[in-house]
Each structure stands twice: as C-alpha cells, then as structure tokens.
Backbone as JSON, one array per atom type, in Angstrom:
{
  "sequence": "MERMKQLSSARKLKEREETPAPFEDPYSDMTPDEKSKMIIALMAARERDAERIQRDAFRIDELLSKVDELLSLQRIGHCG",
  "N": [[21.47, 18.96, 25.85], [19.73, 18.97, 23.6], [21.49, 17.98, 21.72], [21.77, 15.36, 22.58], [19.25, 14.35, 22.04], [19.33, 14.43, 19.27], [21.38, 12.62, 18.75], [20.23, 10.29, 19.74], [17.98, 10.03, 18.04], [19.34, 9.72, 15.64], [20.62, 7.29, 16.12], [18.42, 5.56, 16.4], [17.31, 5.77, 13.83], [19.4, 4.69, 12.28], [19.39, 2.07, 13.26], [16.87, 1.27, 12.29], [17.31, 1.39, 9.54], [19.17, -0.64, 9.24], [17.79, -2.9, 10.02], [15.75, -4.72, 8.33], [12.23, -4.5, 7.52], [10.14, -7.19, 8.2], [8.81, -9.28, 5.62], [5.47, -9.94, 5.05], [3.37, -12.18, 3.58], [0.32, -11.38, 2.47], [-1.42, -13.13, 1.31], [-0.8, -15.69, 1.97], [-2.37, -17.63, 3.18], [-4.0, -18.56, 1.25], [-4.98, -20.88, -1.31], [-3.25, -22.03, -4.3], [-5.2, -22.22, -6.3], [-7.23, -20.54, -5.38], [-5.85, -18.13, -5.42], [-5.41, -17.88, -8.18], [-8.05, -17.61, -9.09], [-8.66, -15.21, -7.85], [-6.89, -13.47, -9.19], [-7.9, -13.62, -11.77], [-10.41, -12.51, -11.34], [-9.64, -9.91, -10.58], [-8.38, -9.06, -12.94], [-10.66, -9.0, -14.64], [-12.15, -7.02, -13.41], [-10.43, -4.88, -13.8], [-10.54, -4.68, -16.56], [-13.28, -3.97, -16.88], [-13.18, -1.48, -15.6], [-11.49, -0.13, -17.36], [-13.06, -0.06, -19.65], [-15.21, 1.46, -18.72], [-13.92, 3.87, -18.2], [-13.16, 4.52, -20.82], [-15.73, 4.91, -21.95], [-16.59, 7.05, -20.38], [-14.72, 9.02, -21.09], [-15.37, 9.35, -23.78], [-17.97, 10.39, -23.47], [-17.4, 12.74, -22.11], [-15.94, 14.08, -24.13], [-18.05, 14.44, -25.96], [-19.73, 16.11, -24.46], [-18.06, 18.35, -24.1], [-17.84, 19.16, -26.74], [-20.48, 19.98, -27.2], [-20.58, 22.15, -25.42], [-18.69, 23.82, -26.6], [-20.1, 24.31, -28.98], [-22.35, 25.69, -27.98], [-21.11, 27.91, -26.86], [-20.09, 29.09, -29.18], [-22.48, 29.78, -30.44], [-23.4, 31.58, -28.6], [-21.49, 33.63, -28.82], [-21.93, 34.47, -31.44], [-24.49, 35.44, -31.16], [-24.05, 37.65, -29.53], [-22.52, 39.27, -31.08], [-24.13, 40.05, -33.21]],
  "CA": [[20.23, 18.21, 25.82], [19.3, 18.84, 22.2], [22.47, 17.12, 21.07], [21.46, 13.99, 23.01], [18.06, 13.94, 21.26], [19.77, 14.2, 17.9], [22.12, 11.35, 18.74], [19.25, 9.22, 19.95], [17.23, 9.92, 16.8], [20.24, 9.18, 14.61], [20.84, 5.9, 16.42], [17.18, 4.85, 16.05], [17.23, 5.74, 12.36], [20.41, 3.77, 11.81], [18.84, 0.73, 13.56], [15.78, 0.96, 11.36], [17.95, 1.15, 8.23], [19.91, -1.93, 9.22], [16.9, -4.0, 10.33], [14.64, -4.62, 7.34], [10.92, -4.91, 7.97], [9.81, -8.54, 7.69], [7.76, -9.33, 4.59], [4.41, -10.87, 5.34], [2.54, -12.41, 2.42], [-1.09, -11.34, 2.9], [-2.18, -14.2, 0.59], [-0.19, -16.97, 2.29], [-3.34, -18.6, 3.6], [-4.83, -18.93, 0.07], [-4.43, -21.97, -2.14], [-2.95, -21.55, -5.68], [-6.45, -22.1, -7.05], [-7.88, -19.31, -4.9], [-5.05, -16.99, -5.98], [-5.71, -17.81, -9.64], [-9.4, -17.04, -9.21], [-8.58, -13.8, -7.47], [-6.22, -12.75, -10.27], [-8.88, -13.55, -12.89], [-11.47, -11.51, -10.97], [-9.02, -8.58, -10.64], [-8.22, -8.69, -14.33], [-11.95, -8.7, -15.15], [-12.48, -5.73, -12.84], [-9.59, -3.91, -14.5], [-11.11, -4.55, -17.9], [-14.52, -3.22, -16.73], [-12.8, -0.13, -15.31], [-10.96, 0.48, -18.57], [-14.2, 0.2, -20.54], [-15.97, 2.59, -18.14], [-13.12, 5.06, -18.44], [-13.27, 4.87, -22.19], [-17.07, 5.46, -22.15], [-16.63, 8.33, -19.74], [-13.92, 9.93, -21.9], [-16.2, 9.62, -24.96], [-19.06, 11.23, -23.04], [-16.79, 14.04, -21.83], [-15.67, 14.71, -25.42], [-19.34, 14.86, -26.52], [-20.2, 17.27, -23.69], [-17.22, 19.49, -24.42], [-18.25, 19.56, -28.08], [-21.73, 20.73, -27.02], [-20.2, 23.4, -24.77], [-18.08, 24.67, -27.66], [-21.13, 24.74, -29.87], [-23.15, 26.72, -27.29], [-20.28, 29.16, -26.76], [-20.03, 29.7, -30.51], [-23.76, 30.42, -30.71], [-23.46, 32.74, -27.69], [-20.64, 34.69, -29.43], [-22.65, 34.98, -32.67], [-25.63, 36.19, -30.67], [-23.6, 38.94, -28.94], [-21.91, 40.09, -32.15], [-25.1, 40.49, -34.18]],
  "C": [[19.75, 17.92, 24.43], [20.21, 17.92, 21.43], [22.17, 15.67, 21.36], [20.24, 13.45, 22.25], [18.45, 13.61, 19.83], [20.52, 12.89, 17.76], [21.19, 10.18, 18.88], [18.44, 8.96, 18.68], [18.06, 9.29, 15.7], [20.47, 7.7, 14.84], [19.6, 5.05, 16.03], [17.0, 4.72, 14.55], [18.2, 4.71, 11.78], [19.96, 2.29, 12.09], [17.76, 0.33, 12.58], [16.3, 0.66, 9.96], [18.57, -0.23, 8.12], [19.02, -3.14, 9.53], [15.7, -3.91, 9.37], [13.34, -5.12, 7.96], [10.64, -6.29, 7.39], [8.67, -8.49, 6.69], [6.71, -10.35, 5.0], [3.5, -11.0, 4.12], [1.05, -12.4, 2.87], [-1.96, -12.44, 2.29], [-1.64, -15.61, 0.95], [-1.19, -18.05, 2.7], [-4.26, -19.08, 2.44], [-4.16, -20.07, -0.7], [-4.1, -21.36, -3.51], [-4.23, -21.35, -6.49], [-7.18, -20.83, -6.67], [-7.15, -18.07, -5.38], [-5.35, -16.83, -7.45], [-7.08, -17.15, -9.85], [-9.43, -15.57, -8.88], [-7.96, -12.96, -8.58], [-7.18, -12.58, -11.45], [-9.95, -12.49, -12.59], [-10.89, -10.11, -10.99], [-8.81, -8.13, -12.08], [-9.55, -8.31, -14.99], [-12.4, -7.31, -14.64], [-11.72, -4.61, -13.53], [-10.1, -3.63, -15.89], [-12.39, -3.71, -17.87], [-14.18, -1.74, -16.45], [-12.3, 0.56, -16.55], [-12.09, 0.81, -19.57], [-15.02, 1.38, -20.03], [-15.21, 3.88, -18.36], [-13.21, 5.52, -19.87], [-14.65, 5.49, -22.5], [-17.17, 6.88, -21.57], [-15.88, 9.38, -20.56], [-14.69, 10.31, -23.15], [-17.29, 10.62, -24.61], [-18.55, 12.66, -22.74], [-16.49, 14.79, -23.14], [-16.98, 15.21, -26.04], [-19.83, 16.13, -25.79], [-19.37, 18.53, -23.99], [-17.53, 20.04, -25.81], [-19.53, 20.43, -28.01], [-21.47, 22.1, -26.4], [-19.61, 24.34, -25.79], [-19.12, 25.2, -28.61], [-22.01, 25.88, -29.25], [-22.37, 28.01, -27.13], [-20.16, 29.86, -28.09], [-21.35, 30.43, -30.8], [-23.93, 31.66, -29.83], [-22.66, 33.91, -28.28], [-21.31, 35.31, -30.61], [-23.8, 35.84, -32.22], [-25.25, 37.56, -30.15], [-23.01, 39.82, -30.02], [-22.97, 40.72, -33.06], [-25.98, 41.5, -33.68]]
}
C-alpha cells in the first residue's frame, strides 16, 4: 500500500516537472504609458525608501554613540 502511494506521488511529481506552469502577465491589461508611469512611481518610491533608510542609519549611529557615551560615564562613575 505504501509503495503504491510512493509511486503515485512520484508520477504526480514527474507530471508537474514536465508541465510548466503557464506564465500570466499581471500587467497585460495596462497600456505602455500606464506601465511607464508605474515604473516611474516605483523608482520614486525606491528612492524615498533609500533616503529614509539612510536617515534611519544615521540616527541609529547617533543613538549608539550616545549609548557608548553613557556607558563610559557609567564605568567612570563606578570606578571612582
């Protein structure tokens, strides 16, 4: 019985490998102009994201610097 299940699974897997999934273009109903506008909007969003990430990284560096400073002051306070 178990052998039959294995053979059935193997057959189904082989069929799936040999039958490629059809490609459906999710943007096929858009005009070239609409696609161009969408690409421009996506590029602008990507640029905004990159700028936000850069600002966040700068702010994180500033905060880590403050933490280091506070830890140094704490160490000095405990040593004295």
